[in-house]
C-alpha positions in Angstrom: 0.1 0.0 -0.2 1.3 3.3 -1.2 1.3 6.4 1.2 1.8 10.1 -0.4 3.4 12.6 2.3 2.8 15.4 0.0 3.9 17.9 2.8 6.8 15.9 3.7 7.0 13.6 6.6 9.9 12.8 9.1 12.3 10.3 8.5 11.1 8.6 11.8 7.9 8.3 10.2 8.9 6.9 7.0 10.5 4.3 8.5 7.7 3.9 10.8 5.9 3.2 8.5 8.2 1.0 6.2 8.7 -1.4 8.9 5.4 -2.0 8.7 5.1 -2.7 4.9 3.9 0.4 3.5 5.7 2.1 0.2 6.0 6.0 1.5 6.4 8.8 -1.4 7.7 11.9 -0.2 6.7 13.5 -3.8 6.0 17.1 -3.3 2.7 17.0 -5.9 1.1 20.3 -6.9 -2.2 20.7 -6.0 -3.6 20.8 -9.7 -1.5 17.6 -10.3 -2.8 15.8 -6.6 -5.5 13.9 -8.1 -4.2 12.2 -11.4 -1.2 11.8 -8.9 -3.2 9.9 -6.8 -4.8 8.0 -9.2 -2.0 6.8 -11.2 -0.5 5.5 -8.4 -3.1 4.3 -6.7 -2.6 6.1 -3.5 -4.7 4.9 -0.4 -3.5 7.2 2.6 -2.9 11.1 1.4 -1.1 13.0 4.6 -0.7 16.6 4.5 0.2 19.8 7.0 -0.7 23.0 5.7 -0.1 24.1 2.2 -1.7 20.8 0.4 -6.1 20.7 0.7 -8.2 17.9 0.2 -11.7 18.8 -0.9 -14.9 17.2 -1.7 -13.7 16.9 -5.5 -10.6 15.6 -4.8 -12.4 12.8 -2.4 -14.7 12.4 -5.1 -12.1 11.8 -7.9 -9.8 9.3 -5.8 -11.3 6.2 -5.3 -8.5 4.4 -4.3 -8.3 6.3 -1.1 -8.8 5.5 2.3 -7.0 7.5 4.8 -6.2 11.4 4.9 -3.6 12.4 7.7 -3.2 16.3 8.7 0.6 16.3 10.5 -0.6 18.5 13.3 -3.8 19.7 14.8 -6.0 21.6 13.3 -8.1 20.3 9.8 -9.5 23.1 8.6 -7.9 22.4 5.1 -9.4 19.2 4.8 -13.5 18.2 4.3 -13.4 16.4 7.4 -16.9 15.5 7.8 -17.6 14.9 3.6 -14.5 12.7 3.7 -15.8 10.5 6.8 -19.4 10.3 5.1 -17.3 8.7 2.1 -15.9 6.0 4.4 -12.5 7.4 4.5 -10.8 7.5 7.5 -9.5 11.5 8.6 -6.7 11.3 11.2 -4.3 14.3 13.0 -2.1 14.7 15.6 -3.5 17.1 18.2 -0.6 16.3 21.0 2.3 16.1 19.0 3.3 19.6 18.3 1.8 21.4 21.8 5.4 21.5 23.4 6.7 23.4 20.3 3.9 26.4 19.7 4.1 26.7 23.7 7.5 27.4 23.2 7.5 29.6 20.4 4.9 32.0 22.2 7.2 32.6 25.1 10.0 32.8 22.2 8.1 35.9 20.9 6.5 36.9 24.5 10.5 37.2 25.8 11.4 38.6 22.4 8.6 41.1 22.9 9.5 42.6 26.3 13.4 42.9 25.6 12.8 44.7 22.2 14.4 41.8 20.8 11.6 42.2 17.3 13.5 45.8 17.2 16.5 45.2 18.0 17.6 42.3 15.9 16.6 44.8 13.1 18.5 48.0 13.7 21.8 46.4 15.5 22.7 45.7 11.6 22.5 48.8 10.6 23.2 51.2 13.7 25.1 48.9 15.9 28.0 50.4 14.8 27.2 53.9 15.0 24.3 54.4 17.4 25.3 51.9 20.3 24.7 54.3 22.9 21.4 55.4 21.3 20.2 51.8 20.7 21.0 50.9 24.2 19.1 54.1 25.7 15.7 53.0 23.0 15.8 49.2 24.6 16.2 50.2 28.3 13.0 50.3 29.5 12.2 46.3 29.6 10.4 44.4 31.3 10.2 41.0 33.0 7.8 38.2 32.7 7.9 36.8 35.7 4.7 38.0 38.0 2.6 39.4 35.2 -0.6 37.6 34.2 -0.9 35.7 30.8 -4.3 35.2 29.8 -4.8 32.0 27.3 -7.5 32.1 24.9 -8.8 28.2 24.4 -7.2 26.0 26.7 -7.0 22.7 24.6 -4.0 20.7 24.8 -1.7 23.9 23.0 -3.2 26.4 25.3 -2.5 24.2 28.7 1.4 23.2 27.1 1.9 27.0 27.2 -0.3 28.0 30.4 2.7 25.2 32.1 5.3 27.2 31.1 4.0 30.4 31.9 3.8 28.7 35.5 7.3 28.2 35.2 8.4 31.0 34.4 6.5 32.6 37.4 3.2 34.1 35.8 0.0 33.8 36.5 -2.4 32.0 34.4 -6.1 32.7 33.7 -8.0 31.1 30.9 -11.3 31.5 28.9 -13.0 28.5 27.3 -16.5 28.2 26.3 -15.9 24.1 26.3 -13.9 23.9 29.6 -15.2 25.1 32.4 -12.4 24.0 34.9 -8.8 22.4 34.7 -6.3 20.6 36.4 -2.6 20.9 35.3 0.1 18.8 36.6 3.4 20.8 36.0 6.0 18.3 36.2 10.1 18.7 36.6 13.2 17.1 35.3 13.8 15.7 38.9 10.1 13.9 39.3 8.4 16.3 41.1 5.3 17.5 40.4 2.8 20.3 41.3 -0.7 20.5 40.3 -2.8 23.5 39.2 -6.3 23.9 39.1 -8.1 26.7 37.0 -11.8 28.1 36.3 -12.8 29.5 32.9 -13.2 33.5 33.2 -15.7 35.2 30.8 -13.4 36.4 27.8 -14.1 39.9 28.7 -12.9 39.5 32.7 -9.6 37.7 30.6 -9.2 40.3 28.3 -9.5 43.6 31.0 -7.2 41.4 33.2 -4.2 40.0 31.6 -1.1 41.7 30.5 -0.6 39.6 27.6 -3.1 37.4 25.9 -2.1 34.2 23.6 -4.6 32.9 21.5 -5.0 29.0 20.8 -8.2 28.3 19.1 -9.5 26.5 15.9 -9.8 28.5 12.8 -13.5 30.6 12.8 -16.0 32.5 10.7 -15.6 35.4 13.0 -12.8 37.2 14.8 -12.1 36.0 17.8 -10.3 39.1 18.6 -11.5 42.5 17.0 -11.4 46.2 17.9 -13.9 45.6 20.8 -11.9 43.0 22.2 -8.9 45.1 22.0 -11.0 48.4 23.3 -11.2 46.2 26.8 -7.3 44.9 26.9 -5.2 47.1 29.1 -3.2 49.8 27.9 0.0 48.3 27.2 -0.7 44.6 27.1 0.5 42.5 23.7 -0.7 39.5 22.0 0.3 36.4 20.5 -1.7 34.7 17.7 0.0 31.2 17.3 -3.3 29.5 16.4 -5.0 30.6 13.0 -4.5 33.1 10.5 -8.2 34.8 10.2 -9.3 35.1 14.4 -7.7 38.2 14.6 -8.8 41.3 12.8 -5.1 42.1 12.1 -6.8 46.0 10.7 -7.6 46.4 14.4 -4.4 45.0 15.4 -2.3 47.4 13.5 -4.6 50.7 15.1 -4.6 49.2 18.3 -0.4 49.2 18.1 -0.5 52.6 16.4 -2.6 53.9 19.3 -0.3 52.6 21.7 -3.1 50.8 23.2 -0.7 47.7 22.7 3.0 47.6 23.3 3.5 44.9 20.8 2.3 41.8 19.1 3.7 38.7 17.8 2.5 36.8 15.0 2.8 33.0 13.7 0.3 33.1 11.4 -1.5 35.8 9.3 -5.0 36.3 7.5 -3.9 36.4 4.5 -0.9 33.7 4.5 0.9 32.9 2.7 1.2 36.6 1.7 0.9 38.4 4.5 0.1 42.1 4.6 3.0 44.5 4.2 1.6 47.0 6.8 2.5 43.6 9.1 5.3 42.6 8.0 6.7 45.9 8.1 5.2 47.5 11.3 8.1 47.9 14.0 5.9 46.9 16.6 5.2 43.5 15.7 7.0 40.2 16.1 6.8 37.7 13.3 7.5 34.1 12.4 6.3 32.1 9.5 4.0 29.4 10.7 6.4 27.6 12.7 4.6 26.8 15.3 5.6 22.8 14.9 8.3 23.4 13.5 11.0 21.7 15.7 12.2 18.2 15.1 11.6 16.7 18.4 7.5 17.6 17.2 7.9 16.7 13.5 9.4 13.3 14.9 6.5 12.7 17.4 4.0 13.6 14.4 5.5 11.0 12.0 5.6 8.5 14.5 2.1 9.2 15.9 0.8 9.3 12.3 2.5 6.1 11.6 0.7 4.0 14.3 -2.4 5.2 13.5 -2.3 4.0 9.8 -1.3 0.8 11.0 -4.1 0.4 13.1 -6.4 1.6 10.7 -5.1 0.0 7.3 -3.4 -3.0 8.4 
């Protein structure tokens, strides 16, 4: 049986599937050529990440397909319900990349409170001639310890982010309409563990109270954070979106930054991805990464292994 990993897969995942007798193809096939490739090669399993879409027309046109897999959490690029109605297995890896995304959130936050996103732009340009001025510009940083992190969406990634925050010494509050209460075990390298219990607050209370907001919600039809939500936030607060482009209103974000309502923002995902708006890319108070939340070697190995285990269980 042939498996096409169209957006790539770790060697760990390839090895695991090959050990179970699957033939794994890692050719990157253009979207418009995908149907022909699947049919010509009698592909039974199609694995994608965020680059490839799997819609009704592809599902209907590829009778050999038995399984569609998403290497990651969100499956908004797959017509999941329709595929399952047609008898296909649809799988993803919801737990594999949680820690990687959480660490990226804090890479952005640490960089934000110490202006690294701006310093890294200006030091190569003026570090040799305006060193003292730059030192003065970036001398009013702040610490994360003791601050309040508001988590919007308290699933696996939201909880992983909360654990990092607790380890840093932050207070964590959250809003999740589907989870009234949550308990987290914060484990340490020496086997010790501390339990923390939380209750969901209203979104309004989280926005009004938190020093930093981080979004961990699936793709939505409406903005989760727009002008009215920015208006509720503390003056000088900051926000991180490492969830999905389109859950945050980028026009309202620019206005909030320009009016100094927000001190900075951090974006790993974008409304018009993969061609983010130039106003976003060039803004001096936005820390930017190109949708790399799950892009660590460790996460990709976990994703590959988890996909391989599910494929073996379902198709053999």
